[in-house]
FIPA-587916 format. One record per residue (C-alpha): residue number from 1; residue in three letters; chain; x, y, z. Coordinates in nm, 4 decimals, always signed. Layout:
BEGIN
i;aa;ch;u;v;w
NUM;ala;A;X;Y;Z
...
//
This chain:
BEGIN
i;aa;ch;u;v;w
1;met;A;+0.7009;+3.2019;-13.6517
2;asp;A;+0.5371;+3.1051;-13.9792
3;pro;A;+0.6012;+2.7481;-14.0975
4;ala;A;+0.8287;+2.6994;-14.3966
5;pro;A;+0.6663;+2.6486;-14.7408
6;ala;A;+0.5855;+2.2821;-14.8026
7;pro;A;+0.8347;+2.2232;-15.0895
8;leu;A;+1.1177;+2.3854;-14.8893
9;asp;A;+1.0156;+2.1876;-14.5821
10;ala;A;+1.0218;+1.8617;-14.7734
11;leu;A;+1.3588;+1.9453;-14.9289
12;ala;A;+1.4992;+2.0237;-14.5864
13;gly;A;+1.3883;+1.6815;-14.4697
14;arg;A;+1.5616;+1.5071;-14.7574
15;leu;A;+1.8814;+1.7023;-14.7143
16;arg;A;+1.8823;+1.6286;-14.3415
17;glu;A;+1.8606;+1.2568;-14.4159
18;arg;A;+2.1463;+1.2861;-14.6621
19;leu;A;+2.3570;+1.4775;-14.4097
20;leu;A;+2.3001;+1.2196;-14.1377
21;thr;A;+2.3738;+0.9183;-14.3593
22;gly;A;+2.7397;+1.0092;-14.3402
23;ala;A;+2.8090;+1.1356;-14.6885
24;glu;A;+3.1632;+1.2696;-14.7200
25;pro;A;+3.1739;+1.6439;-14.6478
26;pro;A;+3.3706;+1.8785;-14.8644
27;asp;A;+3.7322;+1.9593;-14.7618
28;gly;A;+3.7553;+2.1955;-14.4730
29;ala;A;+3.3952;+2.1444;-14.3544
30;ala;A;+3.4404;+1.8079;-14.1793
31;his;A;+3.4709;+1.9601;-13.8329
32;asp;A;+3.2206;+2.2433;-13.8744
33;pro;A;+2.8560;+2.1334;-13.8745
34;ala;A;+2.7341;+2.4729;-13.9977
35;glu;A;+2.9783;+2.4627;-14.2914
36;arg;A;+2.8718;+2.1064;-14.3744
37;val;A;+2.5088;+2.2130;-14.3983
38;arg;A;+2.5901;+2.5220;-14.5996
39;ala;A;+2.8044;+2.3272;-14.8444
40;leu;A;+2.5364;+2.0601;-14.8815
41;val;A;+2.2657;+2.3194;-14.9563
42;asp;A;+2.4909;+2.5082;-15.2043
43;arg;A;+2.5624;+2.1782;-15.3840
44;glu;A;+2.2120;+2.0364;-15.3916
45;ala;A;+2.0007;+2.3519;-15.4182
46;ala;A;+2.2184;+2.5872;-15.6160
47;leu;A;+1.9292;+2.6998;-15.8368
48;leu;A;+1.7305;+2.8429;-15.5454
49;pro;A;+1.7468;+3.2181;-15.4681
50;glu;A;+1.9877;+3.3218;-15.1953
51;his;A;+1.7124;+3.3948;-14.9352
52;gln;A;+1.5608;+3.0479;-14.9901
53;arg;A;+1.9017;+2.8821;-14.9567
54;ala;A;+1.9581;+3.0671;-14.6296
55;glu;A;+1.6213;+2.9466;-14.4995
56;leu;A;+1.7070;+2.5962;-14.6126
57;val;A;+2.0361;+2.6080;-14.4250
58;arg;A;+1.8484;+2.7103;-14.1108
59;leu;A;+1.5923;+2.4329;-14.1443
60;val;A;+1.8475;+2.1583;-14.2141
61;ala;A;+2.0675;+2.2734;-13.9214
62;glu;A;+1.7773;+2.2841;-13.6811
63;arg;A;+1.6599;+1.9359;-13.7773
64;ser;A;+2.0091;+1.7853;-13.7828
65;phe;A;+2.1690;+1.9270;-13.4687
66;gly;A;+1.9005;+2.1061;-13.2682
67;leu;A;+1.5375;+2.0417;-13.1855
68;gly;A;+1.4045;+2.1141;-13.5315
69;pro;A;+1.1127;+2.3571;-13.5512
70;leu;A;+1.1235;+2.4158;-13.1763
71;glu;A;+1.4507;+2.6091;-13.1972
72;pro;A;+1.2851;+2.9510;-13.2648
73;leu;A;+1.0531;+2.8916;-12.9669
74;leu;A;+1.3460;+2.8044;-12.7417
75;ala;A;+1.5160;+3.1269;-12.8529
76;asp;A;+1.2113;+3.3348;-12.7559
77;pro;A;+1.2608;+3.4646;-12.3980
78;ala;A;+0.8860;+3.5270;-12.3621
79;val;A;+0.8061;+3.1560;-12.3913
80;asp;A;+0.7799;+2.9841;-12.0519
81;glu;A;+0.6644;+2.6367;-12.1665
82;ile;A;+0.6480;+2.4465;-12.4947
83;met;A;+0.3970;+2.1628;-12.5527
84;val;A;+0.4156;+1.9353;-12.8579
85;asn;A;+0.0978;+1.7312;-12.8949
86;gly;A;+0.2020;+1.4797;-13.1597
87;cys;A;+0.2599;+1.5851;-13.5207
88;gly;A;+0.0936;+1.6156;-13.8595
89;thr;A;-0.1429;+1.8681;-14.0120
90;gly;A;-0.4488;+1.8380;-13.7835
91;glu;A;-0.5294;+2.0367;-13.4700
92;arg;A;-0.3785;+1.7679;-13.2508
93;gly;A;-0.0406;+1.8121;-13.4185
94;gln;A;-0.0079;+2.1728;-13.3102
95;val;A;+0.2700;+2.3012;-13.0902
96;trp;A;+0.1430;+2.5178;-12.8021
97;val;A;+0.3363;+2.7616;-12.5840
98;glu;A;+0.2710;+2.9479;-12.2629
99;arg;A;+0.3447;+3.3181;-12.2641
100;ala;A;+0.2669;+3.5413;-11.9644
101;gly;A;+0.0681;+3.2579;-11.8081
102;arg;A;-0.1582;+3.2013;-12.1086
103;leu;A;-0.1584;+2.9158;-12.3610
104;glu;A;-0.1478;+2.9908;-12.7316
105;ala;A;-0.1166;+2.7822;-13.0472
106;thr;A;+0.1742;+2.8402;-13.2803
107;gly;A;+0.2298;+2.7805;-13.6512
108;val;A;+0.5078;+2.5409;-13.5600
109;arg;A;+0.4606;+2.1663;-13.6076
110;phe;A;+0.6589;+1.8503;-13.6776
111;thr;A;+0.5918;+1.6905;-14.0139
112;asp;A;+0.5833;+1.3290;-13.8920
113;asp;A;+0.6513;+1.1040;-13.5940
114;thr;A;+1.0042;+1.0270;-13.7160
115;glu;A;+1.1123;+1.3889;-13.7002
116;leu;A;+0.9641;+1.4343;-13.3542
117;arg;A;+1.1266;+1.1108;-13.2317
118;his;A;+1.4629;+1.2302;-13.3665
119;ala;A;+1.4280;+1.5495;-13.1622
120;ile;A;+1.3457;+1.3489;-12.8507
121;glu;A;+1.6443;+1.1226;-12.9092
122;arg;A;+1.8747;+1.4205;-12.9427
123;ile;A;+1.7603;+1.5311;-12.5964
124;leu;A;+1.7957;+1.1940;-12.4281
125;ala;A;+2.1051;+1.0452;-12.5983
126;pro;A;+2.3650;+1.2725;-12.4342
127;leu;A;+2.2136;+1.1761;-12.0934
128;gly;A;+2.2386;+0.8013;-12.1626
129;arg;A;+1.8608;+0.7677;-12.1619
130;arg;A;+1.6082;+0.6512;-12.4182
131;val;A;+1.2387;+0.5959;-12.4761
132;asp;A;+1.0970;+0.2903;-12.6424
133;glu;A;+0.7993;+0.0562;-12.6040
134;ser;A;+0.9439;-0.0888;-12.2819
135;thr;A;+1.0059;+0.2554;-12.1267
136;pro;A;+0.7698;+0.4949;-12.3057
137;met;A;+0.8133;+0.7852;-12.0627
138;ala;A;+1.1217;+0.9869;-11.9663
139;asp;A;+1.2262;+1.3014;-11.7892
140;ala;A;+1.5373;+1.4933;-11.8945
141;arg;A;+1.6971;+1.8345;-11.8970
142;leu;A;+1.8294;+2.0475;-12.1847
143;pro;A;+2.1820;+2.1943;-12.1627
144;asp;A;+2.0315;+2.5289;-12.0571
145;gly;A;+1.8591;+2.3642;-11.7598
146;ser;A;+1.5079;+2.3505;-11.9117
147;arg;A;+1.3003;+2.0551;-11.7864
148;val;A;+1.1768;+1.8022;-12.0457
149;asn;A;+0.9127;+1.5332;-12.0293
150;cys;A;+0.8317;+1.3010;-12.3175
151;val;A;+0.5740;+1.0256;-12.3667
152;ile;A;+0.5532;+0.8061;-12.6762
153;pro;A;+0.3056;+0.5448;-12.8043
154;pro;A;+0.1486;+0.3196;-12.6927
155;leu;A;+0.0863;+0.5480;-12.3909
156;ala;A;+0.0464;+0.8613;-12.6057
157;leu;A;-0.2366;+0.7695;-12.8421
158;asp;A;-0.1898;+1.0465;-13.0980
159;gly;A;+0.1862;+1.0323;-13.1369
160;pro;A;+0.4861;+1.1401;-12.9276
161;val;A;+0.4191;+1.4144;-12.6731
162;leu;A;+0.6987;+1.6487;-12.5638
163;thr;A;+0.6766;+1.9127;-12.2896
164;ile;A;+0.9577;+2.1597;-12.2185
165;arg;A;+0.9487;+2.3925;-11.9187
166;arg;A;+1.1932;+2.6744;-11.9749
167;phe;A;+1.4711;+2.7441;-11.7246
168;arg;A;+1.5260;+3.1039;-11.6146
169;arg;A;+1.8944;+3.1776;-11.5568
170;arg;A;+1.7974;+3.4790;-11.3434
171;ala;A;+1.5462;+3.4016;-11.0709
172;phe;A;+1.2700;+3.6451;-10.9838
173;thr;A;+1.3637;+3.8734;-10.6948
174;pro;A;+1.1223;+3.9441;-10.4084
175;glu;A;+1.0798;+4.2944;-10.5548
176;gly;A;+1.0049;+4.1460;-10.8942
177;leu;A;+0.7324;+3.9246;-10.7465
178;val;A;+0.5760;+4.2295;-10.5801
179;ala;A;+0.5777;+4.4050;-10.9186
180;arg;A;+0.4152;+4.1010;-11.0828
181;gly;A;+0.1464;+4.0779;-10.8171
182;thr;A;+0.2595;+3.7405;-10.6844
183;trp;A;+0.2635;+3.8828;-10.3342
184;thr;A;+0.2166;+4.2229;-10.1719
185;ala;A;+0.4954;+4.4324;-10.0231
186;pro;A;+0.3709;+4.3761;-9.6614
187;leu;A;+0.3497;+4.0031;-9.7226
188;ala;A;+0.7030;+4.0006;-9.8677
189;ala;A;+0.8235;+4.1764;-9.5523
190;phe;A;+0.6488;+3.9156;-9.3344
191;leu;A;+0.7986;+3.6262;-9.5277
192;ala;A;+1.1424;+3.7849;-9.5191
193;ala;A;+1.1150;+3.8114;-9.1403
194;ala;A;+1.0001;+3.4483;-9.1225
195;val;A;+1.2985;+3.3194;-9.3210
196;arg;A;+1.5461;+3.5290;-9.1320
197;ala;A;+1.3945;+3.4071;-8.8033
198;arg;A;+1.4668;+3.0541;-8.9314
199;leu;A;+1.1081;+2.9311;-8.9483
200;asn;A;+1.0557;+2.6100;-9.1449
201;val;A;+0.8379;+2.7031;-9.4412
202;leu;A;+0.6342;+2.4762;-9.6643
203;val;A;+0.5232;+2.6184;-10.0042
204;ser;A;+0.2127;+2.4497;-10.1433
205;gly;A;+0.0179;+2.4795;-10.4690
206;gly;A;-0.0902;+2.3024;-10.7824
207;thr;A;+0.1087;+2.2228;-11.0967
208;gly;A;+0.2362;+2.5368;-11.2645
209;ser;A;+0.1288;+2.7640;-10.9765
210;gly;A;+0.4797;+2.9045;-10.9334
211;lys;A;+0.5890;+2.7131;-10.6202
212;thr;A;+0.9524;+2.6883;-10.7318
213;thr;A;+0.9649;+3.0575;-10.8202
214;thr;A;+0.8360;+3.1508;-10.4731
215;leu;A;+1.0722;+2.9017;-10.3120
216;gly;A;+1.3659;+3.0667;-10.4851
217;ala;A;+1.2490;+3.4126;-10.3765
218;leu;A;+1.2106;+3.2936;-10.0148
219;ser;A;+1.5619;+3.1472;-10.0294
220;ser;A;+1.6982;+3.4900;-10.1206
221;phe;A;+1.6126;+3.6105;-9.7679
222;ala;A;+1.8674;+3.3705;-9.6168
223;gly;A;+2.1973;+3.5185;-9.5010
224;thr;A;+2.5007;+3.5262;-9.7224
225;gly;A;+2.7113;+3.3575;-9.4563
226;glu;A;+2.4930;+3.0424;-9.4425
227;arg;A;+2.5684;+2.7103;-9.6082
228;ile;A;+2.2578;+2.6125;-9.8051
229;val;A;+2.2117;+2.2667;-9.9590
230;thr;A;+1.9485;+2.2451;-10.2352
231;ile;A;+1.7979;+1.9102;-10.3371
232;glu;A;+1.5871;+1.8742;-10.6494
233;asp;A;+1.4519;+1.6140;-10.8860
234;thr;A;+1.5519;+1.8402;-11.1751
235;ala;A;+1.7688;+2.1373;-11.0860
236;glu;A;+1.5699;+2.4640;-11.1269
237;leu;A;+1.6592;+2.6794;-10.8284
238;val;A;+1.9016;+2.9678;-10.8846
239;leu;A;+2.0241;+3.0939;-10.5473
240;gln;A;+2.2474;+3.4039;-10.5288
241;gln;A;+2.4218;+3.3298;-10.1978
242;pro;A;+2.7923;+3.2470;-10.2244
243;his;A;+2.7798;+2.9211;-10.0221
244;val;A;+2.5281;+2.6981;-10.2003
245;val;A;+2.5623;+2.3245;-10.2620
246;arg;A;+2.3289;+2.1924;-10.5358
247;leu;A;+2.2288;+1.8262;-10.5400
248;glu;A;+2.0125;+1.6594;-10.8063
249;ala;A;+1.8488;+1.3194;-10.8034
250;arg;A;+1.9458;+1.0655;-11.0689
251;pro;A;+1.6981;+0.8311;-11.2368
252;pro;A;+1.7905;+0.4690;-11.3031
253;ser;A;+1.9877;+0.3867;-11.6170
254;val;A;+1.8488;+0.1911;-11.9066
255;glu;A;+1.9567;-0.1251;-11.7233
256;gly;A;+1.7596;-0.0117;-11.4133
257;arg;A;+2.0700;+0.0625;-11.2032
258;gly;A;+2.2345;+0.3719;-11.0485
259;glu;A;+1.9244;+0.5501;-10.9207
260;val;A;+1.9790;+0.8125;-10.6514
261;thr;A;+1.6547;+0.9287;-10.4934
262;ile;A;+1.5568;+1.2529;-10.3244
263;arg;A;+1.5351;+1.0602;-10.0008
264;ala;A;+1.8958;+0.9448;-10.0314
265;leu;A;+2.0062;+1.2997;-10.1005
266;val;A;+1.8179;+1.4377;-9.7990
267;arg;A;+1.9837;+1.1828;-9.5764
268;asn;A;+2.3253;+1.2643;-9.7233
269;ala;A;+2.2659;+1.6396;-9.6873
270;leu;A;+2.2436;+1.5952;-9.3102
271;arg;A;+2.6110;+1.4939;-9.3128
272;met;A;+2.7179;+1.8016;-9.5142
273;arg;A;+2.6879;+2.0560;-9.2273
274;pro;A;+2.4018;+2.2559;-9.3812
275;asp;A;+2.2647;+2.5675;-9.2183
276;arg;A;+1.9522;+2.5259;-9.4309
277;ile;A;+1.8171;+2.2495;-9.6487
278;val;A;+1.5975;+2.3494;-9.9458
279;val;A;+1.4049;+2.0678;-10.1183
280;gly;A;+1.2539;+2.1583;-10.4554
281;glu;A;+0.9553;+1.9276;-10.4069
282;val;A;+0.8589;+1.6619;-10.1555
283;arg;A;+0.6627;+1.3907;-10.3346
284;gly;A;+0.7543;+1.0636;-10.1688
285;pro;A;+0.8979;+0.8934;-9.8564
286;glu;A;+1.1707;+1.1607;-9.8311
287;ala;A;+0.9025;+1.3599;-9.6485
288;leu;A;+0.9800;+1.1718;-9.3286
289;asp;A;+1.3537;+1.2433;-9.3529
290;met;A;+1.2849;+1.6095;-9.4300
291;leu;A;+1.0532;+1.6356;-9.1278
292;ala;A;+1.3166;+1.4725;-8.9087
293;ala;A;+1.5779;+1.7230;-9.0264
294;met;A;+1.3459;+2.0186;-8.9631
295;ala;A;+1.2555;+1.8964;-8.6171
296;ser;A;+1.6108;+1.8124;-8.5104
297;gly;A;+1.8097;+2.1296;-8.5481
298;his;A;+1.7949;+2.2262;-8.9143
299;asp;A;+1.5708;+2.5272;-8.8644
300;gly;A;+1.5025;+2.7587;-9.1560
301;ser;A;+1.4569;+2.4790;-9.4076
302;leu;A;+1.2232;+2.5243;-9.7033
303;cys;A;+1.0396;+2.2821;-9.9362
304;thr;A;+0.7334;+2.2607;-10.1643
305;val;A;+0.4489;+2.0124;-10.1962
306;his;A;+0.1515;+1.9669;-10.4324
307;ala;A;-0.1684;+2.0608;-10.2521
308;gly;A;-0.4839;+2.2650;-10.2890
309;ser;A;-0.4751;+2.4494;-9.9560
310;pro;A;-0.2551;+2.4864;-9.6474
311;ala;A;-0.4594;+2.2301;-9.4564
312;glu;A;-0.4378;+1.9855;-9.7458
313;ala;A;-0.0632;+2.0437;-9.7672
314;leu;A;-0.0204;+1.9241;-9.4076
315;arg;A;-0.2375;+1.6169;-9.4711
316;arg;A;-0.0419;+1.5344;-9.7843
317;leu;A;+0.2845;+1.5670;-9.5938
318;glu;A;+0.1522;+1.3162;-9.3417
319;thr;A;+0.0581;+1.0757;-9.6220
320;leu;A;+0.3979;+1.1032;-9.7865
321;ala;A;+0.5770;+1.0495;-9.4591
322;leu;A;+0.3753;+0.7283;-9.4004
323;met;A;+0.5044;+0.6045;-9.7388
324;ala;A;+0.8503;+0.5710;-9.5786
325;gly;A;+0.7387;+0.2347;-9.4469
326;val;A;+0.9067;+0.2538;-9.1063
327;gly;A;+0.5928;+0.1547;-8.9155
328;leu;A;+0.5300;+0.4835;-8.7332
329;pro;A;+0.1681;+0.5205;-8.6160
330;his;A;-0.0307;+0.7938;-8.7901
331;ala;A;-0.0629;+0.9896;-8.4644
332;ala;A;+0.3175;+1.0041;-8.4334
333;val;A;+0.3522;+1.1270;-8.7890
334;arg;A;+0.0915;+1.4006;-8.7330
335;glu;A;+0.2804;+1.5165;-8.4260
336;his;A;+0.6020;+1.5090;-8.6303
337;val;A;+0.4483;+1.7421;-8.8876
338;ala;A;+0.3227;+1.9796;-8.6168
339;gln;A;+0.6673;+1.9936;-8.4639
340;ala;A;+0.8576;+2.0418;-8.7915
341;ile;A;+0.6541;+2.2913;-9.0011
342;asp;A;+0.6043;+2.6504;-8.8806
343;leu;A;+0.4431;+2.8177;-9.1786
344;val;A;+0.2565;+2.7171;-9.4983
345;val;A;+0.2615;+2.9562;-9.7989
346;his;A;-0.0032;+2.8578;-10.0514
347;gln;A;+0.0129;+2.9701;-10.4117
348;ala;A;-0.2328;+2.9424;-10.6992
349;arg;A;-0.2669;+3.0263;-11.0658
350;thr;A;-0.5241;+3.2989;-11.1227
351;ala;A;-0.7817;+3.3186;-11.4005
352;asp;A;-0.5746;+3.5697;-11.5946
353;gly;A;-0.2748;+3.3392;-11.6016
354;gly;A;-0.0858;+3.5029;-11.3133
355;arg;A;+0.0521;+3.3355;-11.0068
356;arg;A;-0.0331;+3.4629;-10.6604
357;val;A;+0.0192;+3.3726;-10.2973
358;val;A;-0.3414;+3.3346;-10.1872
359;ala;A;-0.2967;+3.2134;-9.8274
360;val;A;-0.0437;+3.1948;-9.5483
361;ala;A;-0.1096;+2.9715;-9.2471
362;glu;A;+0.0668;+2.9210;-8.9180
363;val;A;+0.0983;+2.5564;-8.8112
364;thr;A;-0.0368;+2.4933;-8.4637
365;arg;A;-0.1375;+2.1830;-8.2734
366;asp;A;-0.4927;+2.0553;-8.2464
367;ala;A;-0.6417;+1.8878;-7.9406
368;gly;A;-0.4879;+1.5536;-8.0365
369;gly;A;-0.1367;+1.6968;-8.0827
370;gly;A;-0.1507;+1.6905;-8.4635
371;ala;A;-0.0865;+1.9707;-8.7137
372;arg;A;-0.3518;+2.2298;-8.7824
373;ala;A;-0.3329;+2.5164;-9.0320
374;arg;A;-0.4363;+2.8467;-8.8751
375;glu;A;-0.4935;+3.0985;-9.1524
376;leu;A;-0.3127;+3.4306;-9.1019
377;tyr;A;-0.3431;+3.5847;-9.4497
378;ala;A;-0.5784;+3.5235;-9.7397
379;val;A;-0.6838;+3.6697;-10.0738
380;arg;A;-1.0558;+3.6820;-10.1404
381;gly;A;-1.1355;+3.8071;-10.4891
382;asp;A;-0.8915;+4.0887;-10.5495
383;arg;A;-0.8628;+4.1803;-10.1829
384;ala;A;-0.5774;+4.0603;-9.9610
385;arg;A;-0.6163;+4.0872;-9.5853
386;trp;A;-0.4680;+3.9590;-9.2619
387;arg;A;-0.7302;+3.7415;-9.1026
388;ala;A;-0.5794;+3.6636;-8.7640
389;ala;A;-0.3100;+3.7862;-8.5253
390;leu;A;+0.0087;+3.5895;-8.4848
391;ser;A;+0.0232;+3.3402;-8.1989
392;pro;A;+0.2428;+3.4521;-7.9059
393;glu;A;+0.5031;+3.1922;-7.9999
394;leu;A;+0.5261;+3.3049;-8.3629
395;ala;A;+0.5210;+3.6738;-8.2666
396;glu;A;+0.8116;+3.6172;-8.0248
397;arg;A;+1.0187;+3.4473;-8.3019
398;leu;A;+0.9493;+3.7232;-8.5510
399;gly;A;+1.0445;+3.9965;-8.3060
400;glu;A;+0.9275;+4.3446;-8.3975
401;trp;A;+0.7430;+4.2536;-8.7159
402;thr;A;+0.3662;+4.3078;-8.7045
403;pro;A;+0.1023;+4.2677;-8.9831
//
């Protein structure tokens, strides 16, 4: 969307300030924000043509009650992510978006730090959170479920930085992921068989590789009669089964109290009679509790982890479990991982901006009893192929399915 002309943009800023200073609204408009803005524009800019007054109403409303110039981007269903790199007229003040896996600059920008800070405050204030020099970073969520991260000076050197990852109300179906090239139809059939056979599956990949999307699609293979407990740092999963319990971690308040961690939620989930536990991302000591749940009767559980390959995913899981600080020897943790995880599904972002499952590995034991990733499926270039037969144990659990 093209930016507003400079004079209209400046006038919108002044009218916004006047609106927020608490000037008395005209009769009948006190309880209707849209009417208050319209009445203010008609009173203060009566000489402007009708189309410019309408544009002015839109600008003032966006800056007063919404997220300012980001509102058109948030209304665009093709936008997956919005990145605000400071403000001003230079290249560093541009707002970038991701569409179809590719980054592109927009004509949208904030005029100054104050306007951008106001937008950040409107996101955080309803959640009882704030950013200032003592806490210059924050995570939050918009009312529609979109994930928000903000960083302000002195950590952000060129002005406040705001990142919004859009929330999709309708998750991608397995068929949709086949159509998008994320996985092939035979691979989807294999993964469906694995989930229905109650294998514990770990989804790995880098940032923005589509791990959560794949996790949601894998969850769709679970039975409708199962009780599924989902645990996330910021709720993103949209499961279609009728018996789903959604839990979300809570950060500490401004006073540093009231934090509820992923680890605490995993422990609590064990008391909720789950048939499956789905953890959006394992990134800390909760890994040990998740492994314990998987290895002690909660088969069919799913989770994701940041890693560059299936083998690295297993090593990272070991490292995270050691962070629990319970004094377990490394060898015991490695054996724990080998016992708990059955399959690793690795996803990556491709050069054209797409997301694709590029490897699937069976977890077996090495000579020392630890976890080893045995590659079953891999993508090399544009060619996907099955690289090894299933082990007898895995083949028995999957029944009649064959690659």
